[in-house]
C-alpha positions as CSV (number, residue, x, y, z in Angstrom):
1,X,-89.2,-8.0,33.0
2,X,-90.0,-4.8,31.3
3,X,-93.8,-4.5,32.0
4,X,-95.3,-3.1,35.1
5,X,-98.3,-4.7,36.9
6,X,-100.9,-2.2,35.5
7,X,-99.6,-2.9,32.0
8,X,-99.8,-6.7,32.6
9,X,-103.3,-6.4,34.0
10,X,-104.5,-4.2,31.1
11,X,-103.3,-6.7,28.6
12,X,-104.6,-9.8,30.4
13,X,-108.0,-8.6,31.4
14,X,-109.0,-5.9,28.9
15,X,-107.0,-6.2,25.6
16,X,-106.9,-10.0,25.1
17,X,-110.5,-10.5,25.9
18,X,-111.6,-7.6,23.6
19,X,-109.6,-9.1,20.8
20,X,-111.2,-12.5,21.3
21,X,-114.6,-11.0,21.2
22,X,-113.8,-9.0,18.1
23,X,-112.5,-12.2,16.5
24,X,-115.9,-13.9,17.3
25,X,-117.8,-11.0,15.8
26,X,-115.7,-10.9,12.7
27,X,-116.5,-14.6,12.0
28,X,-115.0,-17.3,14.1
29,X,-113.0,-19.0,11.3
30,X,-112.2,-16.0,9.0
31,X,-108.7,-14.7,8.4
32,X,-109.3,-11.6,10.4
33,X,-110.5,-13.6,13.4
34,X,-107.4,-15.7,13.2
35,X,-105.2,-12.6,13.3
36,X,-107.2,-11.3,16.2
37,X,-106.9,-14.6,18.1
38,X,-103.1,-14.6,17.5
39,X,-102.8,-11.0,18.8
40,X,-104.9,-12.0,21.8
41,X,-102.6,-14.9,22.5
42,X,-99.5,-12.6,22.2
43,X,-101.1,-10.2,24.7
44,X,-101.9,-12.9,27.1
45,X,-98.5,-14.4,26.8
46,X,-96.5,-11.2,27.3
47,X,-98.8,-10.4,30.3
48,X,-98.0,-13.8,31.8
49,X,-94.3,-13.6,31.5
50,X,-94.0,-9.8,32.1
51,X,-91.8,-9.3,29.0
52,X,-92.7,-7.6,25.7
53,X,-90.2,-7.9,22.9
54,X,-91.3,-4.7,21.2
55,X,-90.8,-2.8,24.4
56,X,-87.2,-4.2,24.6
57,X,-86.7,-3.2,20.9
58,X,-87.7,0.4,21.5
59,X,-86.3,0.7,25.0
60,X,-89.6,1.1,26.8
61,X,-90.1,0.0,30.4
62,X,-93.3,0.2,32.4
63,X,-91.8,-1.8,35.2
64,X,-90.7,0.5,38.1
65,X,-86.9,1.0,38.4
66,X,-85.3,-1.1,41.1
67,X,-83.5,0.6,43.8
68,X,-80.0,-0.4,44.6
69,X,-79.9,-3.0,47.4
70,X,-78.6,-1.8,50.8
71,X,-76.0,-4.5,50.8
72,X,-74.4,-3.3,47.6
73,X,-74.3,0.3,49.0
74,X,-72.7,-0.8,52.2
75,X,-70.1,-2.8,50.3
76,X,-68.9,0.2,48.4
77,X,-67.9,2.2,51.4
């Protein structure tokens, strides 16, 4: 996972629906609408799984850093 919860919610509940509405306004079967629908599907899919390939490519993480577990810290003593 490389996406935080705010990023996932923004993609799922704002960006994807806006892209679908923009596609409908552009003409439901036109080439621009199809591109917008595909982008909406990608946004919804990445939000669902919590992983964005472009974030991984550029080294971006919006997921909070995980702290080392206490068991690992105790084992290193």
